[in-house]
C-alpha positions in Angstrom: -148.3 -35.5 -33.1 -145.3 -34.4 -31.0 -145.9 -31.9 -28.3 -144.1 -28.6 -28.7 -141.3 -28.1 -26.3 -140.8 -24.7 -24.7 -137.5 -23.7 -23.2 -137.7 -21.9 -19.8 -135.7 -18.8 -19.3 -133.4 -18.4 -16.3 -136.0 -16.5 -14.2 -138.6 -19.2 -14.8 -136.1 -21.9 -13.8 -135.2 -20.0 -10.7 -138.9 -19.7 -9.7 -139.4 -23.4 -10.2 -136.4 -24.1 -8.0 -137.8 -21.8 -5.3 -141.2 -23.5 -5.4 -139.5 -26.9 -5.3 -138.3 -26.0 -1.8 -141.8 -25.2 -0.5 -142.4 -27.9 2.0 -146.0 -27.0 2.8 -148.9 -24.8 1.6 -148.0 -22.0 4.0 -144.6 -21.6 2.5 -146.1 -21.6 -1.0 -148.6 -19.0 -0.1 -145.9 -16.8 1.5 -143.8 -17.0 -1.6 -146.8 -16.2 -3.9 -147.5 -13.2 -1.7 -143.9 -11.9 -2.1 -144.2 -12.3 -5.9 -147.6 -10.6 -5.9 -146.1 -7.6 -4.0 -143.2 -7.5 -6.4 -145.4 -7.3 -9.4 -147.8 -4.8 -7.7 -144.7 -2.5 -7.1 -143.7 -2.9 -10.8 -147.2 -1.9 -12.0 -147.3 1.1 -9.6 -143.9 2.3 -10.8 -144.9 2.0 -14.4 -148.2 3.9 -13.7 -146.3 6.6 -12.0 -143.9 6.9 -15.0 -146.8 7.1 -17.4 -148.6 9.7 -15.2 -145.4 11.8 -15.0 -144.9 11.8 -18.7 -148.6 12.7 -19.3 -149.6 9.5 -21.1 -151.8 8.4 -18.2 -154.2 11.0 -16.8 -157.7 11.3 -15.2 -159.4 10.9 -18.6 -157.5 7.8 -19.5 -158.3 6.3 -16.1 -162.0 7.0 -16.6 -161.8 5.2 -20.0 -160.1 2.2 -18.4 -162.8 2.1 -15.7 -165.5 2.1 -18.3 -164.1 -0.9 -20.2 -165.7 -4.3 -19.9 -162.6 -6.5 -19.7 -164.3 -9.8 -19.1 -166.3 -10.0 -22.2 -163.9 -8.5 -24.7 -164.8 -9.5 -28.3 -161.9 -10.6 -30.5 -162.7 -7.9 -33.0 -162.6 -5.1 -30.4 -159.6 -2.8 -30.5 -158.2 -1.7 -27.1 -156.8 1.8 -26.9 -156.4 3.1 -23.3 -154.2 6.1 -24.0 
């Protein structure tokens, strides 16, 4: 059986090139931290947008906090909002 080949998009290729230049673990960890900060900012901006438009509110956050994410059964439907 032939393995399925997946094409990488330009962002994925760029990230691979960046990690290719990491000469040691310290550099790799620093780059991973920068990426984590980038994605945290994206999530925060999206949460702010949802809050401003009224989709996300205190009640929705309480429902999210009550969810058991680690043991989600495949037949369970997720509806946060």
